[in-house]
Biopython code that builds the backbone (N, CA, C, O; Angstrom):
import numpy as np
from Bio.PDB.StructureBuilder import StructureBuilder

atoms = [
    (1, "MET", "N", (84.082, 105.688, 89.167)),
    (1, "MET", "CA", (85.330, 106.068, 89.775)),
    (1, "MET", "C", (85.584, 107.574, 89.635)),
    (1, "MET", "O", (86.120, 108.205, 90.545)),
    (2, "LYS", "N", (85.198, 108.135, 88.501)),
    (2, "LYS", "CA", (85.392, 109.572, 88.303)),
    (2, "LYS", "C", (84.554, 110.372, 89.289)),
    (2, "LYS", "O", (84.997, 111.399, 89.803)),
    (3, "ARG", "N", (83.342, 109.896, 89.548)),
    (3, "ARG", "CA", (82.479, 110.591, 90.504)),
    (3, "ARG", "C", (83.100, 110.596, 91.890)),
    (3, "ARG", "O", (83.068, 111.604, 92.595)),
    (4, "PHE", "N", (83.665, 109.457, 92.272)),
    (4, "PHE", "CA", (84.309, 109.358, 93.584)),
    (4, "PHE", "C", (85.464, 110.345, 93.698)),
    (4, "PHE", "O", (85.612, 110.999, 94.730)),
    (5, "LEU", "N", (86.271, 110.462, 92.671)),
    (5, "LEU", "CA", (87.393, 111.396, 92.695)),
    (5, "LEU", "C", (86.921, 112.842, 92.768)),
    (5, "LEU", "O", (87.523, 113.661, 93.463)),
    (6, "VAL", "N", (85.853, 113.154, 92.056)),
    (6, "VAL", "CA", (85.302, 114.508, 92.110)),
    (6, "VAL", "C", (84.786, 114.810, 93.510)),
    (6, "VAL", "O", (85.015, 115.900, 94.033)),
    (7, "VAL", "N", (84.093, 113.858, 94.118)),
    (7, "VAL", "CA", (83.591, 114.035, 95.484)),
    (7, "VAL", "C", (84.753, 114.155, 96.456)),
    (7, "VAL", "O", (84.711, 114.980, 97.369)),
    (8, "LEU", "N", (85.783, 113.350, 96.276)),
    (8, "LEU", "CA", (86.949, 113.385, 97.152)),
    (8, "LEU", "C", (87.655, 114.740, 97.090)),
    (8, "LEU", "O", (87.987, 115.312, 98.128)),
    (9, "VAL", "N", (87.883, 115.246, 95.906)),
    (9, "VAL", "CA", (88.532, 116.546, 95.743)),
    (9, "VAL", "C", (87.634, 117.658, 96.287)),
    (9, "VAL", "O", (88.120, 118.578, 96.945)),
    (10, "GLY", "N", (86.348, 117.582, 96.021)),
    (10, "GLY", "CA", (85.423, 118.592, 96.529)),
    (10, "GLY", "C", (85.349, 118.595, 98.046)),
    (10, "GLY", "O", (85.290, 119.658, 98.664)),
    (11, "ALA", "N", (85.352, 117.433, 98.642)),
    (11, "ALA", "CA", (85.289, 117.337, 100.099)),
    (11, "ALA", "C", (86.570, 117.836, 100.749)),
    (11, "ALA", "O", (86.539, 118.328, 101.877)),
    (12, "ALA", "N", (87.686, 117.716, 100.058)),
    (12, "ALA", "CA", (88.953, 118.203, 100.606)),
    (12, "ALA", "C", (88.904, 119.702, 100.852)),
    (12, "ALA", "O", (89.586, 120.206, 101.744)),
    (13, "PHE", "N", (88.113, 120.412, 100.077)),
    (13, "PHE", "CA", (87.999, 121.845, 100.256)),
    (13, "PHE", "C", (87.082, 122.215, 101.420)),
    (13, "PHE", "O", (86.997, 123.388, 101.783)),
    (14, "LEU", "N", (86.395, 121.237, 102.012)),
    (14, "LEU", "CA", (85.557, 121.499, 103.164)),
    (14, "LEU", "C", (86.394, 121.763, 104.408)),
    (14, "LEU", "O", (85.984, 122.520, 105.289)),
    (15, "ALA", "N", (87.557, 121.145, 104.479)),
    (15, "ALA", "CA", (88.435, 121.351, 105.625)),
    (15, "ALA", "C", (89.106, 122.713, 105.479)),
    (15, "ALA", "O", (89.493, 123.110, 104.380)),
    (16, "CYS", "N", (89.237, 123.416, 106.584)),
    (16, "CYS", "CA", (89.795, 124.761, 106.475)),
    (16, "CYS", "C", (90.438, 125.197, 107.781)),
    (16, "CYS", "O", (90.289, 124.547, 108.815)),
    (17, "THR", "N", (91.155, 126.309, 107.712)),
    (17, "THR", "CA", (91.720, 126.946, 108.887)),
    (17, "THR", "C", (91.296, 128.407, 108.888)),
    (17, "THR", "O", (91.013, 128.988, 107.840)),
    (18, "SER", "N", (91.257, 128.985, 110.067)),
    (18, "SER", "CA", (90.860, 130.378, 110.196)),
    (18, "SER", "C", (91.615, 131.006, 111.359)),
    (18, "SER", "O", (91.731, 130.409, 112.429)),
    (19, "ILE", "N", (92.125, 132.210, 111.143)),
    (19, "ILE", "CA", (92.775, 132.974, 112.206)),
    (19, "ILE", "C", (92.078, 134.328, 112.289)),
    (19, "ILE", "O", (91.975, 135.055, 111.301)),
    (20, "GLU", "N", (91.610, 134.642, 113.474)),
    (20, "GLU", "CA", (90.974, 135.941, 113.719)),
    (20, "GLU", "C", (91.790, 136.644, 114.797)),
    (20, "GLU", "O", (92.169, 136.025, 115.792)),
    (21, "SER", "N", (92.059, 137.912, 114.610)),
    (21, "SER", "CA", (92.820, 138.652, 115.614)),
    (21, "SER", "C", (92.334, 140.090, 115.676)),
    (21, "SER", "O", (91.776, 140.622, 114.716)),
    (22, "THR", "N", (92.560, 140.701, 116.821)),
    (22, "THR", "CA", (92.249, 142.111, 116.995)),
    (22, "THR", "C", (93.327, 142.743, 117.855)),
    (22, "THR", "O", (93.749, 142.168, 118.858)),
    (23, "ILE", "N", (93.763, 143.908, 117.467)),
    (23, "ILE", "CA", (94.767, 144.640, 118.230)),
    (23, "ILE", "C", (94.074, 145.294, 119.414)),
    (23, "ILE", "O", (92.980, 145.841, 119.275)),
    (24, "VAL", "N", (94.715, 145.238, 120.586)),
    (24, "VAL", "CA", (94.124, 145.786, 121.806)),
    (24, "VAL", "C", (95.052, 146.826, 122.422)),
    (24, "VAL", "O", (96.263, 146.807, 122.201)),
    (25, "ALA", "N", (94.472, 147.718, 123.188)),
    (25, "ALA", "CA", (95.258, 148.703, 123.933)),
    (25, "ALA", "C", (95.832, 148.029, 125.173)),
    (25, "ALA", "O", (95.101, 147.381, 125.924)),
    (26, "SER", "N", (97.123, 148.177, 125.389)),
    (26, "SER", "CA", (97.778, 147.477, 126.502)),
    (26, "SER", "C", (97.275, 147.935, 127.864)),
    (26, "SER", "O", (97.390, 147.192, 128.839)),
    (27, "ASN", "N", (96.725, 149.133, 127.954)),
    (27, "ASN", "CA", (96.203, 149.603, 129.244)),
    (27, "ASN", "C", (94.788, 149.078, 129.521)),
    (27, "ASN", "O", (94.270, 149.266, 130.622)),
    (28, "GLU", "N", (94.163, 148.429, 128.549)),
    (28, "GLU", "CA", (92.810, 147.913, 128.745)),
    (28, "GLU", "C", (92.767, 146.401, 128.948)),
    (28, "GLU", "O", (91.767, 145.876, 129.439)),
    (29, "ILE", "N", (93.834, 145.695, 128.581)),
    (29, "ILE", "CA", (93.917, 144.240, 128.769)),
    (29, "ILE", "C", (95.038, 143.966, 129.757)),
    (29, "ILE", "O", (96.163, 144.430, 129.570)),
    (30, "VAL", "N", (94.737, 143.216, 130.804)),
    (30, "VAL", "CA", (95.743, 142.884, 131.808)),
    (30, "VAL", "C", (96.501, 141.641, 131.349)),
    (30, "VAL", "O", (95.897, 140.596, 131.105)),
    (31, "ALA", "N", (97.802, 141.755, 131.234)),
    (31, "ALA", "CA", (98.659, 140.630, 130.859)),
    (31, "ALA", "C", (99.523, 140.261, 132.055)),
    (31, "ALA", "O", (99.969, 141.134, 132.800)),
    (32, "SER", "N", (99.757, 138.966, 132.236)),
    (32, "SER", "CA", (100.539, 138.510, 133.383)),
    (32, "SER", "C", (101.988, 138.991, 133.311)),
    (32, "SER", "O", (102.583, 139.321, 134.337)),
    (33, "GLU", "N", (102.553, 139.031, 132.119)),
    (33, "GLU", "CA", (103.915, 139.516, 131.918)),
    (33, "GLU", "C", (103.943, 140.339, 130.637)),
    (33, "GLU", "O", (103.408, 139.912, 129.615)),
    (34, "GLY", "N", (104.549, 141.490, 130.683)),
    (34, "GLY", "CA", (104.711, 142.277, 129.468)),
    (34, "GLY", "C", (103.477, 143.076, 129.089)),
    (34, "GLY", "O", (102.590, 143.325, 129.905)),
    (35, "GLU", "N", (103.453, 143.470, 127.823)),
    (35, "GLU", "CA", (102.413, 144.341, 127.285)),
    (35, "GLU", "C", (101.550, 143.579, 126.284)),
    (35, "GLU", "O", (102.066, 142.988, 125.336)),
    (36, "ALA", "N", (100.238, 143.595, 126.497)),
    (36, "ALA", "CA", (99.318, 142.904, 125.588)),
    (36, "ALA", "C", (99.267, 143.633, 124.255)),
    (36, "ALA", "O", (99.138, 144.856, 124.209)),
    (37, "VAL", "N", (99.371, 142.867, 123.164)),
    (37, "VAL", "CA", (99.358, 143.444, 121.822)),
    (37, "VAL", "C", (98.041, 143.137, 121.113)),
    (37, "VAL", "O", (97.435, 144.020, 120.506)),
    (38, "ALA", "N", (97.605, 141.886, 121.194)),
    (38, "ALA", "CA", (96.410, 141.464, 120.452)),
    (38, "ALA", "C", (95.785, 140.238, 121.097)),
    (38, "ALA", "O", (96.427, 139.529, 121.872)),
    (39, "VAL", "N", (94.532, 140.002, 120.768)),
    (39, "VAL", "CA", (93.838, 138.766, 121.115)),
    (39, "VAL", "C", (93.688, 137.979, 119.814)),
    (39, "VAL", "O", (93.210, 138.504, 118.808)),
    (40, "ILE", "N", (94.101, 136.713, 119.849)),
    (40, "ILE", "CA", (94.121, 135.903, 118.632)),
    (40, "ILE", "C", (93.339, 134.619, 118.863)),
    (40, "ILE", "O", (93.445, 133.993, 119.918)),
    (41, "GLN", "N", (92.550, 134.233, 117.859)),
    (41, "GLN", "CA", (91.802, 132.974, 117.880)),
    (41, "GLN", "C", (92.147, 132.198, 116.609)),
    (41, "GLN", "O", (92.089, 132.745, 115.508)),
    (42, "ALA", "N", (92.506, 130.927, 116.766)),
    (42, "ALA", "CA", (92.834, 130.075, 115.624)),
    (42, "ALA", "C", (91.921, 128.853, 115.635)),
    (42, "ALA", "O", (91.737, 128.222, 116.676)),
    (43, "ASN", "N", (91.352, 128.521, 114.483)),
    (43, "ASN", "CA", (90.464, 127.361, 114.338)),
    (43, "ASN", "C", (90.916, 126.528, 113.152)),
    (43, "ASN", "O", (91.420, 127.055, 112.161)),
    (44, "SER", "N", (90.729, 125.220, 113.266)),
    (44, "SER", "CA", (91.108, 124.315, 112.190)),
    (44, "SER", "C", (90.080, 123.190, 112.101)),
    (44, "SER", "O", (89.638, 122.656, 113.118)),
    (45, "LEU", "N", (89.709, 122.841, 110.883)),
    (45, "LEU", "CA", (88.786, 121.737, 110.633)),
    (45, "LEU", "C", (89.492, 120.752, 109.716)),
    (45, "LEU", "O", (89.898, 121.113, 108.612)),
    (46, "GLY", "N", (89.642, 119.512, 110.163)),
    (46, "GLY", "CA", (90.374, 118.506, 109.397)),
    (46, "GLY", "C", (89.458, 117.528, 108.703)),
    (46, "GLY", "O", (88.237, 117.686, 108.684)),
    (47, "TRP", "N", (90.086, 116.503, 108.127)),
    (47, "TRP", "CA", (89.339, 115.507, 107.381)),
    (47, "TRP", "C", (90.057, 114.173, 107.492)),
    (47, "TRP", "O", (91.219, 114.058, 107.103)),
    (48, "THR", "N", (89.365, 113.153, 108.025)),
    (48, "THR", "CA", (89.955, 111.827, 108.218)),
    (48, "THR", "C", (89.000, 110.744, 107.716)),
    (48, "THR", "O", (87.811, 110.984, 107.503)),
    (49, "PHE", "N", (89.560, 109.544, 107.534)),
    (49, "PHE", "CA", (88.776, 108.371, 107.144)),
    (49, "PHE", "C", (89.070, 107.200, 108.077)),
    (49, "PHE", "O", (90.124, 107.144, 108.711)),
    (50, "PHE", "N", (88.136, 106.282, 108.147)),
    (50, "PHE", "CA", (88.299, 104.982, 108.809)),
    (50, "PHE", "C", (88.827, 105.114, 110.234)),
    (50, "PHE", "O", (89.977, 104.773, 110.514)),
    (51, "TRP", "N", (87.990, 105.606, 111.118)),
    (51, "TRP", "CA", (88.297, 105.744, 112.539)),
    (51, "TRP", "C", (89.531, 106.613, 112.762)),
    (51, "TRP", "O", (90.332, 106.325, 113.651)),
    (52, "HIS", "N", (89.689, 107.640, 111.993)),
    (52, "HIS", "CA", (90.809, 108.589, 112.082)),
    (52, "HIS", "C", (92.161, 107.947, 111.780)),
    (52, "HIS", "O", (93.196, 108.486, 112.171)),
    (53, "LEU", "N", (92.171, 106.818, 111.098)),
    (53, "LEU", "CA", (93.439, 106.163, 110.755)),
    (53, "LEU", "C", (94.095, 106.789, 109.537)),
    (53, "LEU", "O", (95.323, 106.831, 109.450)),
    (54, "LEU", "N", (93.305, 107.272, 108.603)),
    (54, "LEU", "CA", (93.825, 107.901, 107.398)),
    (54, "LEU", "C", (93.505, 109.393, 107.463)),
    (54, "LEU", "O", (92.349, 109.797, 107.336)),
    (55, "THR", "N", (94.537, 110.200, 107.660)),
    (55, "THR", "CA", (94.347, 111.643, 107.765)),
    (55, "THR", "C", (94.605, 112.288, 106.419)),
    (55, "THR", "O", (95.699, 112.176, 105.866)),
    (56, "VAL", "N", (93.596, 112.964, 105.893)),
    (56, "VAL", "CA", (93.735, 113.680, 104.625)),
    (56, "VAL", "C", (94.192, 115.109, 104.909)),
    (56, "VAL", "O", (95.144, 115.593, 104.299)),
    (57, "ILE", "N", (93.508, 115.783, 105.841)),
    (57, "ILE", "CA", (93.883, 117.134, 106.257)),
    (57, "ILE", "C", (93.954, 117.145, 107.779)),
    (57, "ILE", "O", (92.992, 116.788, 108.459)),
    (58, "GLU", "N", (95.098, 117.556, 108.303)),
    (58, "GLU", "CA", (95.381, 117.512, 109.740)),
    (58, "GLU", "C", (94.660, 118.626, 110.485)),
    (58, "GLU", "O", (94.550, 119.749, 109.995)),
    (59, "SER", "N", (94.171, 118.298, 111.680)),
    (59, "SER", "CA", (93.620, 119.285, 112.594)),
    (59, "SER", "C", (93.885, 118.794, 114.009)),
    (59, "SER", "O", (93.212, 117.885, 114.493)),
    (60, "ASP", "N", (94.866, 119.398, 114.670)),
    (60, "ASP", "CA", (95.178, 119.026, 116.043)),
    (60, "ASP", "C", (95.704, 120.243, 116.798)),
    (60, "ASP", "O", (95.856, 121.320, 116.221)),
    (61, "LEU", "N", (95.979, 120.068, 118.090)),
    (61, "LEU", "CA", (96.431, 121.193, 118.902)),
    (61, "LEU", "C", (97.788, 121.715, 118.452)),
    (61, "LEU", "O", (98.045, 122.916, 118.536)),
    (62, "ASN", "N", (98.659, 120.831, 117.976)),
    (62, "ASN", "CA", (99.962, 121.275, 117.489)),
    (62, "ASN", "C", (99.797, 122.287, 116.359)),
    (62, "ASN", "O", (100.497, 123.299, 116.311)),
    (63, "GLN", "N", (98.881, 122.008, 115.470)),
    (63, "GLN", "CA", (98.668, 122.909, 114.336)),
    (63, "GLN", "C", (98.115, 124.260, 114.783)),
    (63, "GLN", "O", (98.640, 125.300, 114.387)),
    (64, "VAL", "N", (97.060, 124.259, 115.603)),
    (64, "VAL", "CA", (96.431, 125.537, 115.948)),
    (64, "VAL", "C", (97.253, 126.357, 116.933)),
    (64, "VAL", "O", (97.232, 127.586, 116.871)),
    (65, "VAL", "N", (97.976, 125.705, 117.840)),
    (65, "VAL", "CA", (98.766, 126.468, 118.812)),
    (65, "VAL", "C", (100.102, 126.898, 118.212)),
    (65, "VAL", "O", (100.409, 128.089, 118.170)),
    (66, "ASN", "N", (100.895, 125.938, 117.751)),
    (66, "ASN", "CA", (102.251, 126.252, 117.292)),
    (66, "ASN", "C", (102.313, 126.868, 115.897)),
    (66, "ASN", "O", (103.004, 127.865, 115.684)),
    (67, "LYS", "N", (101.601, 126.283, 114.964)),
    (67, "LYS", "CA", (101.718, 126.738, 113.581)),
    (67, "LYS", "C", (100.840, 127.938, 113.253)),
    (67, "LYS", "O", (101.157, 128.702, 112.342)),
    (68, "MET", "N", (99.750, 128.114, 113.977)),
    (68, "MET", "CA", (98.844, 129.208, 113.645)),
    (68, "MET", "C", (98.895, 130.335, 114.680)),
    (68, "MET", "O", (99.190, 131.479, 114.335)),
    (69, "LEU", "N", (98.606, 130.015, 115.958)),
    (69, "LEU", "CA", (98.507, 131.040, 117.001)),
    (69, "LEU", "C", (99.856, 131.719, 117.243)),
    (69, "LEU", "O", (99.934, 132.948, 117.236)),
    (70, "VAL", "N", (100.912, 130.943, 117.455)),
    (70, "VAL", "CA", (102.231, 131.513, 117.721)),
    (70, "VAL", "C", (102.764, 132.248, 116.495)),
    (70, "VAL", "O", (103.352, 133.321, 116.624)),
    (71, "ALA", "N", (102.564, 131.680, 115.308)),
    (71, "ALA", "CA", (103.033, 132.335, 114.083)),
    (71, "ALA", "C", (102.341, 133.685, 113.871)),
    (71, "ALA", "O", (102.988, 134.652, 113.471)),
    (72, "GLU", "N", (101.052, 133.757, 114.132)),
    (72, "GLU", "CA", (100.321, 135.025, 113.984)),
    (72, "GLU", "C", (100.807, 136.039, 115.014)),
    (72, "GLU", "O", (100.961, 137.217, 114.692)),
    (73, "ALA", "N", (101.049, 135.601, 116.243)),
    (73, "ALA", "CA", (101.530, 136.515, 117.285)),
    (73, "ALA", "C", (102.898, 137.082, 116.914)),
    (73, "ALA", "O", (103.139, 138.278, 117.077)),
    (74, "LYS", "N", (103.791, 136.231, 116.416)),
    (74, "LYS", "CA", (105.120, 136.710, 116.030)),
    (74, "LYS", "C", (105.044, 137.680, 114.855)),
    (74, "LYS", "O", (105.822, 138.632, 114.782)),
    (75, "SER", "N", (104.115, 137.443, 113.943)),
    (75, "SER", "CA", (103.973, 138.363, 112.806)),
    (75, "SER", "C", (103.426, 139.719, 113.247)),
    (75, "SER", "O", (103.569, 140.711, 112.533)),
    (76, "MET", "N", (102.796, 139.761, 114.431)),
    (76, "MET", "CA", (102.280, 141.024, 114.966)),
    (76, "MET", "C", (103.293, 141.703, 115.890)),
    (76, "MET", "O", (102.995, 142.745, 116.475)),
    (77, "GLY", "N", (104.481, 141.123, 116.025)),
    (77, "GLY", "CA", (105.526, 141.719, 116.851)),
    (77, "GLY", "C", (105.547, 141.241, 118.292)),
    (77, "GLY", "O", (106.295, 141.790, 119.102)),
    (78, "ALA", "N", (104.761, 140.249, 118.632)),
    (78, "ALA", "CA", (104.741, 139.718, 119.998)),
    (78, "ALA", "C", (105.856, 138.685, 120.175)),
    (78, "ALA", "O", (106.338, 138.099, 119.206)),
    (79, "HIS", "N", (106.253, 138.475, 121.428)),
    (79, "HIS", "CA", (107.316, 137.519, 121.733)),
    (79, "HIS", "C", (106.781, 136.210, 122.292)),
    (79, "HIS", "O", (107.433, 135.170, 122.196)),
    (80, "LYS", "N", (105.590, 136.269, 122.877)),
    (80, "LYS", "CA", (104.995, 135.055, 123.426)),
    (80, "LYS", "C", (103.483, 135.186, 123.499)),
    (80, "LYS", "O", (102.915, 136.248, 123.243)),
    (81, "ILE", "N", (102.845, 134.067, 123.859)),
    (81, "ILE", "CA", (101.381, 133.983, 123.937)),
    (81, "ILE", "C", (100.976, 133.614, 125.365)),
    (81, "ILE", "O", (101.562, 132.721, 125.977)),
    (82, "ASP", "N", (99.976, 134.307, 125.878)),
    (82, "ASP", "CA", (99.320, 133.892, 127.116)),
    (82, "ASP", "C", (98.104, 133.090, 126.675)),
    (82, "ASP", "O", (97.066, 133.661, 126.339)),
    (83, "LEU", "N", (98.232, 131.768, 126.675)),
    (83, "LEU", "CA", (97.184, 130.883, 126.168)),
    (83, "LEU", "C", (95.992, 130.898, 127.118)),
    (83, "LEU", "O", (96.129, 130.585, 128.300)),
    (84, "LYS", "N", (94.835, 131.260, 126.600)),
    (84, "LYS", "CA", (93.615, 131.340, 127.404)),
    (84, "LYS", "C", (92.760, 130.088, 127.296)),
    (84, "LYS", "O", (92.006, 129.770, 128.215)),
    (85, "GLY", "N", (92.870, 129.373, 126.177)),
    (85, "GLY", "CA", (92.090, 128.152, 126.029)),
    (85, "GLY", "C", (92.457, 127.429, 124.752)),
    (85, "GLY", "O", (92.842, 128.042, 123.756)),
    (86, "ALA", "N", (92.331, 126.099, 124.802)),
    (86, "ALA", "CA", (92.598, 125.274, 123.625)),
    (86, "ALA", "C", (91.731, 124.019, 123.727)),
    (86, "ALA", "O", (91.518, 123.486, 124.816)),
    (87, "ALA", "N", (91.240, 123.560, 122.588)),
    (87, "ALA", "CA", (90.389, 122.369, 122.572)),
    (87, "ALA", "C", (90.538, 121.656, 121.236)),
    (87, "ALA", "O", (90.820, 122.277, 120.211)),
    (88, "THR", "N", (90.344, 120.346, 121.265)),
    (88, "THR", "CA", (90.351, 119.554, 120.044)),
    (88, "THR", "C", (89.334, 118.423, 120.173)),
    (88, "THR", "O", (88.955, 118.041, 121.280)),
    (89, "SER", "N", (88.906, 117.902, 119.055)),
    (89, "SER", "CA", (87.964, 116.781, 119.054)),
    (89, "SER", "C", (88.677, 115.521, 119.532)),
    (89, "SER", "O", (89.775, 115.223, 119.063)),
    (90, "PRO", "N", (88.075, 114.781, 120.453)),
    (90, "PRO", "CA", (88.674, 113.510, 120.853)),
    (90, "PRO", "C", (88.596, 112.507, 119.697)),
    (90, "PRO", "O", (87.646, 112.526, 118.915)),
    (91, "ARG", "N", (89.596, 111.639, 119.598)),
    (91, "ARG", "CA", (89.634, 110.689, 118.486)),
    (91, "ARG", "C", (89.634, 109.245, 118.932)),
    (91, "ARG", "O", (89.559, 108.348, 118.092)),
    (92, "GLY", "N", (89.713, 108.992, 120.207)),
    (92, "GLY", "CA", (89.755, 107.622, 120.702)),
    (92, "GLY", "C", (88.461, 107.238, 121.388)),
    (92, "GLY", "O", (87.557, 108.057, 121.550)),
    (93, "GLY", "N", (88.386, 105.980, 121.790)),
    (93, "GLY", "CA", (87.229, 105.486, 122.516)),
    (93, "GLY", "C", (85.946, 105.567, 121.714)),
    (93, "GLY", "O", (85.940, 105.316, 120.509)),
    (94, "LEU", "N", (84.866, 105.915, 122.380)),
    (94, "LEU", "CA", (83.569, 106.010, 121.716)),
    (94, "LEU", "C", (83.531, 107.116, 120.666)),
    (94, "LEU", "O", (82.785, 107.025, 119.692)),
    (95, "TRP", "N", (84.337, 108.162, 120.864)),
    (95, "TRP", "CA", (84.342, 109.258, 119.900)),
    (95, "TRP", "C", (84.911, 108.808, 118.550)),
    (95, "TRP", "O", (84.575, 109.384, 117.515)),
    (96, "GLY", "N", (85.756, 107.800, 118.558)),
    (96, "GLY", "CA", (86.302, 107.276, 117.310)),
    (96, "GLY", "C", (85.230, 106.657, 116.430)),
    (96, "GLY", "O", (85.377, 106.608, 115.209)),
    (97, "LEU", "N", (84.152, 106.185, 117.044)),
    (97, "LEU", "CA", (83.059, 105.582, 116.275)),
    (97, "LEU", "C", (82.346, 106.597, 115.391)),
    (97, "LEU", "O", (81.705, 106.229, 114.406)),
    (98, "SER", "N", (82.459, 107.865, 115.741)),
    (98, "SER", "CA", (81.798, 108.889, 114.926)),
    (98, "SER", "C", (82.466, 109.045, 113.564)),
    (98, "SER", "O", (81.911, 109.682, 112.668)),
    (99, "ALA", "N", (83.648, 108.470, 113.406)),
    (99, "ALA", "CA", (84.386, 108.596, 112.139)),
    (99, "ALA", "C", (84.595, 107.224, 111.503)),
    (99, "ALA", "O", (85.688, 106.919, 111.025)),
    (100, "ILE", "N", (83.554, 106.398, 111.495)),
    (100, "ILE", "CA", (83.683, 105.061, 110.920)),
    (100, "ILE", "C", (84.133, 105.155, 109.474)),
    (100, "ILE", "O", (85.085, 104.476, 109.089)),
    (101, "LEU", "N", (83.490, 105.962, 108.672)),
    (101, "LEU", "CA", (83.916, 106.153, 107.291)),
    (101, "LEU", "C", (84.673, 107.463, 107.121)),
    (101, "LEU", "O", (85.762, 107.483, 106.548)),
    (102, "MET", "N", (84.105, 108.550, 107.612)),
    (102, "MET", "CA", (84.727, 109.856, 107.440)),
    (102, "MET", "C", (84.541, 110.681, 108.702)),
    (102, "MET", "O", (83.465, 110.684, 109.299)),
    (103, "GLY", "N", (85.595, 111.381, 109.105)),
    (103, "GLY", "CA", (85.509, 112.244, 110.277)),
    (103, "GLY", "C", (85.995, 113.636, 109.950)),
    (103, "GLY", "O", (86.799, 113.829, 109.038)),
    (104, "MET", "N", (85.504, 114.599, 110.696)),
    (104, "MET", "CA", (85.937, 115.982, 110.522)),
    (104, "MET", "C", (86.329, 116.535, 111.889)),
    (104, "MET", "O", (85.542, 117.241, 112.520)),
    (105, "PRO", "N", (87.552, 116.217, 112.356)),
    (105, "PRO", "CA", (87.994, 116.721, 113.658)),
    (105, "PRO", "C", (88.226, 118.228, 113.619)),
    (105, "PRO", "O", (88.637, 118.781, 112.599)),
    (106, "SER", "N", (87.959, 118.872, 114.732)),
    (106, "SER", "CA", (88.195, 120.314, 114.807)),
    (106, "SER", "C", (89.071, 120.631, 116.003)),
    (106, "SER", "O", (89.074, 119.907, 116.999)),
    (107, "SER", "N", (89.816, 121.724, 115.893)),
    (107, "SER", "CA", (90.686, 122.198, 116.973)),
    (107, "SER", "C", (90.617, 123.705, 117.015)),
    (107, "SER", "O", (90.420, 124.355, 115.988)),
    (108, "SER", "N", (90.779, 124.271, 118.219)),
    (108, "SER", "CA", (90.772, 125.722, 118.341)),
    (108, "SER", "C", (91.640, 126.142, 119.516)),
    (108, "SER", "O", (91.845, 125.375, 120.457)),
    (109, "ALA", "N", (92.149, 127.366, 119.453)),
    (109, "ALA", "CA", (92.959, 127.918, 120.527)),
    (109, "ALA", "C", (92.761, 129.437, 120.550)),
    (109, "ALA", "O", (92.579, 130.070, 119.510)),
    (110, "VAL", "N", (92.802, 130.007, 121.763)),
    (110, "VAL", "CA", (92.659, 131.447, 121.959)),
    (110, "VAL", "C", (93.754, 131.905, 122.891)),
    (110, "VAL", "O", (94.031, 131.254, 123.899)),
    (111, "GLY", "N", (94.385, 133.030, 122.562)),
    (111, "GLY", "CA", (95.440, 133.546, 123.414)),
    (111, "GLY", "C", (95.620, 135.045, 123.261)),
    (111, "GLY", "O", (95.096, 135.662, 122.333)),
    (112, "VAL", "N", (96.373, 135.617, 124.189)),
    (112, "VAL", "CA", (96.713, 137.026, 124.149)),
    (112, "VAL", "C", (98.188, 137.129, 123.759)),
    (112, "VAL", "O", (99.054, 136.558, 124.422)),
    (113, "ALA", "N", (98.462, 137.856, 122.688)),
    (113, "ALA", "CA", (99.836, 138.067, 122.234)),
    (113, "ALA", "C", (100.493, 139.109, 123.139)),
    (113, "ALA", "O", (99.932, 140.179, 123.374)),
    (114, "ILE", "N", (101.706, 138.782, 123.654)),
    (114, "ILE", "CA", (102.392, 139.648, 124.602)),
    (114, "ILE", "C", (103.736, 140.080, 124.036)),
    (114, "ILE", "O", (104.501, 139.272, 123.510)),
    (115, "LYS", "N", (104.003, 141.377, 124.159)),
    (115, "LYS", "CA", (105.275, 141.936, 123.687)),
    (115, "LYS", "C", (106.246, 142.041, 124.831)),
    (115, "LYS", "O", (107.377, 142.489, 124.642)),
]
sb = StructureBuilder()
sb.init_structure("model")
sb.init_model(0)
sb.init_chain("A")
sb.init_seg("    ")
for serial, (resi, resn, name, xyz) in enumerate(atoms, 1):
    if name == "N":
        sb.init_residue(resn, " ", resi, " ")
    sb.init_atom(name, np.array(xyz, "f"), 0.0, 1.0, " ", f" {name:<3s}", serial, name[0])
structure = sb.get_structure()
């Protein structure tokens, strides 16, 4: 039982989040509205068990878009995001079979921060 707990705690650290951003010159990036401030990429890797029924660490579009991408843009002084792309691992249907015992769903989003 102790070994299982050690493996469980160690595996919990495998899930992670990452935010990468770069400041851009507004005259070099075309923004649909306003002035481009930065390009931001947010990634998240989660951890689930038993066909994604038991979520240990969350990874979904809500997390990467709202909690990570928008929060980073606001911290850089931007008012909104021009979302360029977002993706997440499917969890239903045949894709759910990939997580019979343990699954590691991933999500990512990329956008341009606009002032």
